[in-house]
N, C-alpha and C positions, 0 to 999 in steps of 0.2 A: 547807604542802603536803608537804614532806619528812617531817615528823613523822607525818602521816596515812598516808603510804606505808609508813613504818617500822612503824607499828602494824598495818597490814594484813598486811604480810609476817610479823610476829611472830605474828599470829593464825593465819595459814595454817600456820606452822611448828608452833605448839602443837596445831593440829588434826591434823596429820600424825603427830606423835609420840604423841598420845593416842588415836588411832583405829587399829584393825586395818587393815592395808594393803588387804585386799579390800573392807572397808566404806568406806574413804576413796575408793578409786577408783570404787566403785559410785555415789558422788555425781555422777560425771561421765558415767555410762552411761545410755543411754536404756532404757526398758522398752517401747519401741514394739511389739516383736513378742512380748512376754511373755504368751502365752495362758494361760488357767487350766489347760488340760489339755495334755499333751504332743502334739506333732505327729509323725505317723508317715507316712513317704513310701513309696509302693509303685510300683515301676518297671513299665515296659511290656514288650512282646515284645522279645526279644533284649537285655533289660536286665540290670543287675547293680547291686550297691551301689558297690563300687569295685574296680578292678584296678590295683594299684600306685598311680601318681600320677593315674590317670584315674578321675574320678568320673562316674557317670551324671547325678547332679544337680549339675552343675559349679558349685562355689562357693556353691550355694544353701543347704545346711544351715548352713554357718558364717555366712552372711549373716543367717540367722534367729537363730542362737544368740547372736550378738554383742550383740543388743539384748533378750535375755531368754528366748527360746523354748527349750524342751527339745525336741530333734529326734532322732528315731530313723529310720535308713535300713534298710529291710528288703531281703531277698533271697529271691526265689522262683524257680521254674524259668523259664528264659528262654523256653522254648517248651513250652507245655502248655495244656490246656483251661482255660476260665474257672473251672470248679468245682475242679479240682486246685490251681490257683494260689491261688484263694480260700481253700481249706482250709489251704494252707501259710502264707498270710498270717495267717489266724485264729490259728494256733498261736503265731506270733511276737507278735501283738498281745496274746494272753493272757500271754505271758512279760513283755512290756513293762509291762502293768498290774500284774503281780505284783512286778516289780523296783522300779517307781517308787512303788507304792502309790496311784497315781492312780485316781480313780473312773471316768474315761473317757479317751478319746483323740480327737484330731482326725485323720482319715484324709485324705491327699491322694494320688491315684493318677494317673499319667500314662499315656496310651494304653491298653494292655490292663490297666493298673492300675485303670482305671475299673471293670471288672467285679470285680476282686479286692476293692476297698474296698466295693463294693456287696454282695458276698457276705458279708463280715464284718459290715457294718451290718445285713444281713438276719438273720443268725444270732444276733448278740448286740447288738441295738439299745440295750439298757440300759447298755452299756459304751462306746457311741460318741456323742460330742458332735456331730460333723459329718463329712460325707463330701464331698470336693471332687474333681471330675473335671477334669483338665487335658488337653485334646486327646483326650478319650476317645471311642471309637466306640460311643456308647450304642446306636445303631441299625445298627451294622455299617459296613463299608467296601466300596465298589465295587472297590477294589484287591484285597481278599481274594476278592471274588466272581469277579473276572477270573482270578486265579490258580487258584481252585478249578475253574472251568470248563475251564481249560487242562489241569488234572490229570485231568479225566474224559474227555478226548478218546480215542477208540479207537486202538489200536496204539501211538501215540506217548505218550499221556497216562500210562497205567499204569506202563510201565517207567521213564519219566523221573521220575514221581512217587516211585517207590520209591528211586531213586538220589538224587534231590534231598533227600528227607526224611532219608535216612541222613546225608547231608553236613551238613544244617542241624542235625539232632539232635546230631551230633558237635561242631559249632561251639558249640551251646548248652551242651554238657557242658564244653567248654574255657572258656567264659565263667564258668560256675559254679565250675570248678576254680580258675581264676585269681582268683576272688573268695573262695576258701576254702570253697566249698560243693560237695558232690557230690549233685546233684539229678536226678530223672528228667526226660527230655526227650521231647516228642512234638509235633513241629512241625506234623504234619497235624491233630492235635486242636486245636492252637492256632489254625491257619488256619481250621478249621471254626467255631470260636467267634467269629471276627471277621467272618464273612460276614453278610450281611443276615439269612439264615435262622437262623444260629447266634445272632446277637444277639437276634432276635425270641424264640427259645426261652428264652434266658437271662432276657430281660425279663419273660416270663410267670412265671418263678419269683421274680424279684426286681424288682418293678415300682416300688418306691419312688423317687420323683424323676424317673421317665421321663415326658417329655412325651406327652400323649395325642393331640396334633395333629402335623402334619408338621414344623413348625418353631416350636413354642411352648415354653413353660416347663413344668417339672414341678412337683409339690408341693414347697413350700419346706421343709416339715417333716413327717416321717412317723415315728411311734413314738418321738418325742422326738429324732430325728436330723435335723439341719439339712443340706440338700443344696445344693451350689453347683457351678458349672462355669465354665470359660473355655476359649477355643480360638483358633486362628489361621487366617488365610487368605492367608498370604504365600508367594510363590514367588521364588526367586533373591534372597533377602534380603541375602546377602553374597557377592560374587563370589569372595572368598578362601576361602570354606568349600566344600570338595569335596563335602560331603553335600548342599549346596543343589542341585547339578545332578541328583543322584539323586532328591531330593524332587520337583523340577520334572518330571522324566521320569515318575515314578510317578503324579504328579498328573494326567497326561493321561488316566488311566483314568476320570476324572470327566466328561470331555467328553460332552455330550449328556444328562447325568443331571439330574434335578430339583434335587438338592443338589450343584450344580456347583462352588460356591466351596469351596475346600479348603486344607488345610495340606500337601498332598502325600500324605497317607494317610487323613485323616479329613475328611468333609464338614462344612461350617459348621453345618448343622442337626443332624447326627448328634452333634456334640460337646456338645449341650445336655443338661443335667441339673439339675433343681431350679431354684434362682435363678441366672439367667445373668448373670455379672459382665460379660462381653463375649465375643462369638464371632467377632471379626474383627481380632484383633491382627495386625500385620504381622510374623508369625512363621510359619515352616514347622514341621513336626512336631517336629524336633529342637531348633529354637530355643526351643521352649516350656520346655525344661529346660536352656537356656543352652549347648547343644551346637552344633557341636563346639568345645570349648575357648573358649567365649565369643564365637565368630565369628558374631554376630547383627547385625541391622539397627541402624544408628546413627540411624535416623529414627523409631524406635518406642521405647516404654518398655522398658527393659532387663528381661529375665525375672526377674532377682533383685529388682528393684523391685516387680514384679507380685506375687511371692511375699511380699515384706515387707508390701505393702499388704493382702494377704489375711490374713496373720497378725494384723495390726492390726485388721482387720475382725472376725476371730474373737474377739480380745481384747475389743473394744468390745461384742460381743454376749454377753459373759460366758462364752465358750467357751474 
């Protein structure tokens, strides 16, 4: 027995010294998330790539990279119209394609990133393998409708709107500056894009993957692009997370609506695009990207696991 163990150890030692270190350690690494094409992440409203130690996609990119995925995190205006943000993402995707030499990329967009990735997929479908929406307001948000209605109130609405948009635009500029970018900001245009009317207008231009029924699925594949989505319906998912209270409060705007189940900002049915992976994870809108700082529900699949599973799904589909 001792002789067998000695031979085994000798064999391992011989393998170590005769194999380049990166190749040796790769023997122990999984390729679970190693998609054929790079993954490109597109943030939502008020989003960023990273500011110092704070990542918008908290721990998710590294979770995907450690098992083989090539992941790129993009940065567009925190507050802007769907079209402006989409054009900004388009330029970055073209750069990523040029840098990597990849034929295509897999796009994943959270929240308002839904419209950004759909814009890019609509403009250059031959360079996009898949477009996945995470908590995206495909058909708009009652929360945005409510804010827009308040902004249009006489006397109070207009002055308050001007002041508020200036403050929010300034906040968006600070987010971009902190992330190393100086991008235009227009929170009013961004808000309009996320209303039911704004989403309807955008869907008329970019209908790929959009369900034609109130709460159905959209086309799984359009112009060679595979469409997927998932979303949440959780509220107060972690009492230690301060953002959970804000999401629960904003979620009250869905009371009485046909699409009443929501993640705080987006309705369950509105989150649907293409093939629906699942539309009722016990996650609020920020939990979907593992925020804030991973304070999510301990009773549901961790967001990092959901992203890993989707990368594996894309891999198995040859994407």
